[in-house]
C-alpha positions as CSV (number, residue, x, y, z in Angstrom):
1,X,-23.5,-3.9,11.0
2,X,-20.7,-4.3,13.4
3,X,-16.9,-4.1,12.8
4,X,-14.6,-6.6,14.6
5,X,-10.9,-6.6,14.9
6,X,-8.5,-9.6,15.1
7,X,-5.2,-8.2,16.3
8,X,-1.7,-9.8,17.4
9,X,-1.2,-7.0,19.9
10,X,-3.1,-5.6,22.8
11,X,-2.4,-1.9,21.9
12,X,-4.3,-2.1,18.7
13,X,-7.2,-3.8,20.3
14,X,-7.2,-1.1,23.2
15,X,-7.1,1.7,20.7
16,X,-10.0,0.5,18.7
17,X,-12.0,-0.3,21.6
18,X,-11.9,3.2,22.6
19,X,-13.9,3.9,19.5
20,X,-16.3,0.9,19.9
21,X,-14.6,-1.8,18.0
22,X,-14.8,-5.1,19.6
23,X,-12.1,-7.5,19.0
24,X,-9.7,-10.3,20.1
25,X,-6.0,-10.7,20.3
26,X,-4.5,-13.9,19.0
27,X,-1.2,-15.3,18.4
28,X,-1.7,-18.8,17.2
29,X,-3.0,-20.6,14.1
30,X,-5.8,-22.3,16.3
31,X,-6.7,-19.0,18.0
32,X,-7.1,-17.2,14.5
33,X,-9.1,-20.1,13.0
34,X,-11.5,-20.1,16.1
35,X,-11.9,-16.3,15.9
36,X,-12.7,-16.4,12.4
37,X,-15.2,-19.3,12.9
38,X,-16.7,-17.3,15.5
39,X,-16.9,-14.0,13.4
40,X,-18.2,-15.7,10.1
41,X,-21.0,-17.2,12.2
42,X,-22.2,-13.8,13.6
43,X,-24.5,-12.2,11.0
44,X,-24.2,-8.9,12.8
45,X,-20.5,-8.6,11.8
46,X,-20.0,-7.1,8.4
47,X,-16.4,-6.1,8.5
48,X,-13.4,-7.9,10.0
49,X,-10.2,-5.7,10.5
50,X,-7.3,-8.2,10.5
51,X,-3.8,-7.2,11.3
52,X,-1.6,-7.4,8.2
53,X,1.1,-9.4,10.1
54,X,-1.5,-12.0,11.1
55,X,-2.6,-12.4,7.6
56,X,0.9,-12.7,6.2
57,X,1.8,-15.3,9.0
58,X,-1.2,-17.5,8.3
59,X,-1.9,-17.2,4.5
60,X,-3.7,-20.5,4.1
61,X,-6.3,-19.5,6.4
62,X,-6.8,-16.2,5.1
63,X,-7.1,-17.6,1.5
64,X,-9.8,-20.0,2.6
65,X,-11.9,-17.4,4.2
66,X,-11.4,-14.8,1.4
67,X,-12.3,-17.4,-1.4
68,X,-15.4,-19.0,0.4
69,X,-17.0,-16.1,2.2
70,X,-18.6,-13.0,0.8
71,X,-19.8,-11.6,4.2
72,X,-18.1,-10.3,6.5
73,X,-15.6,-8.2,4.3
74,X,-12.0,-8.7,5.4
75,X,-10.0,-5.8,5.6
76,X,-5.9,-6.1,6.4
77,X,-4.8,-3.1,8.3
78,X,-1.2,-2.4,9.3
79,X,0.0,-2.3,12.8
80,X,1.5,0.7,14.6
81,X,5.1,-0.1,13.2
82,X,3.8,0.6,9.7
83,X,2.7,-1.5,6.7
84,X,5.0,-4.5,5.3
85,X,4.1,-3.5,2.0
86,X,6.6,-2.1,-0.6
87,X,6.0,1.2,-2.0
88,X,4.9,-0.1,-5.5
89,X,2.6,-2.7,-3.9
90,X,-0.3,-1.5,-5.8
91,X,1.2,-1.0,-9.3
92,X,2.8,-4.7,-8.6
93,X,-1.0,-5.9,-7.7
94,X,-2.2,-4.4,-11.0
95,X,0.5,-5.9,-12.9
96,X,0.1,-9.4,-11.6
97,X,-3.7,-9.3,-11.7
98,X,-4.3,-7.9,-15.2
99,X,-0.8,-7.8,-16.9
100,X,-0.7,-3.9,-17.3
101,X,2.3,-2.3,-16.0
102,X,1.8,1.3,-14.5
103,X,4.3,3.9,-14.6
């Protein structure tokens, strides 16, 4: 099983290439859609790392892929500037998903 990266910057792609993860750099919605179509048709790819910024920038594409595909696993990762999530994102996620407030 292979891991594939879809990034919006060359630095992240270069860093992960050094550890053997192949990938592509995309900037537009059409480029992202084309890469995702390529990745889901490749049965050797089991995990897709996608930059959190891209996922937030094109939520419709990401929602469609996550709801319709079981393989590959889509994992959002922060870029070199850090995550765009708030400190309490996990508690908010649980609260929204099951209605339980964590303190």
